[in-house]
C-alpha positions in Angstrom: 14.6 -6.5 -1.8 15.8 -6.4 1.8 14.3 -4.3 4.7 16.9 -1.6 4.3 16.0 -1.0 0.7 12.3 -0.9 1.6 12.9 1.6 4.4 15.0 3.8 2.2 12.0 4.1 -0.2 9.7 5.3 2.6 8.4 8.8 1.9 10.3 11.7 3.5 8.5 14.0 5.8 6.4 16.5 3.9 7.0 20.1 4.6 3.9 21.7 3.2 0.2 21.0 3.0 0.5 20.5 -0.8 3.2 17.9 -0.3 1.1 16.0 2.3 -1.8 15.9 -0.1 0.4 14.8 -3.0 1.8 11.9 -0.8 -1.7 10.9 0.3 -2.9 10.9 -3.3 0.1 8.8 -4.5 -0.3 6.4 -1.6 -4.0 5.9 -2.4 -3.2 5.4 -6.1 -0.6 2.8 -5.1 -3.0 1.0 -2.8 -5.7 1.1 -5.5 -3.2 -0.7 -7.8 -2.6 -3.3 -5.1 -6.4 -3.7 -4.6 -7.1 -4.2 -8.2 -4.3 -6.8 -8.5 -5.5 -8.8 -5.5 -7.8 -11.8 -6.0 -11.4 -10.9 -5.2 -11.5 -13.4 -2.3 -8.8 -11.3 -0.5 -10.1 -7.8 -1.1 -13.3 -5.9 -0.3 -14.9 -2.7 0.8 -16.1 -1.6 4.2 -19.6 -0.2 4.6 -18.2 3.3 4.4 -16.7 2.6 1.0 -13.1 2.2 2.1 -11.1 -0.3 0.0 -9.4 -3.1 1.9 -7.1 -6.1 1.2 -5.9 -8.9 3.4 -2.6 -7.9 4.9 0.4 -10.2 4.5 1.1 -12.3 7.7 4.6 -11.1 8.0 3.2 -7.6 8.5 0.6 -8.6 11.0 -2.2 -9.8 8.7 -5.8 -8.6 8.9 -7.6 -6.1 6.8 -5.5 -3.1 5.7 -6.6 0.1 3.9 -4.6 2.8 2.2 -4.3 4.6 5.5 -3.4 1.6 7.6 -1.0 -0.4 5.4 2.7 0.0 6.4 5.2 1.6 4.1 7.2 -1.6 4.0 4.2 -3.7 3.0 3.1 -1.2 0.4 6.5 -1.1 -1.2 6.9 -4.9 -1.2 3.5 -5.5 -2.7 4.1 -2.9 -5.5 7.4 -4.6 -6.2 5.7 -8.0 -6.3 3.2 -6.6 -8.9 6.0 -5.2 -11.0 7.9 -8.5 -11.0 4.8 -10.4 -12.2 4.0 -8.0 -15.0 7.5 -8.0 -16.6 
């Protein structure tokens, strides 16, 4: 998957509060799937209970959460999970 395909899958701007909440819920569910698929040495929780995973180096690395992971990394990691489970 190239960068244009990833960018085209980025969520459109939400026009209502309900749409914003739906996108937030979907993003958190997608991140939770990534979190559960990540090896325990590369995932964790912050003291406030926020789930985190190690970000991929090509996206800057470091700890990322559902609110801080980029759309491109989220899409690529979900695609990676799908390829492995086929």
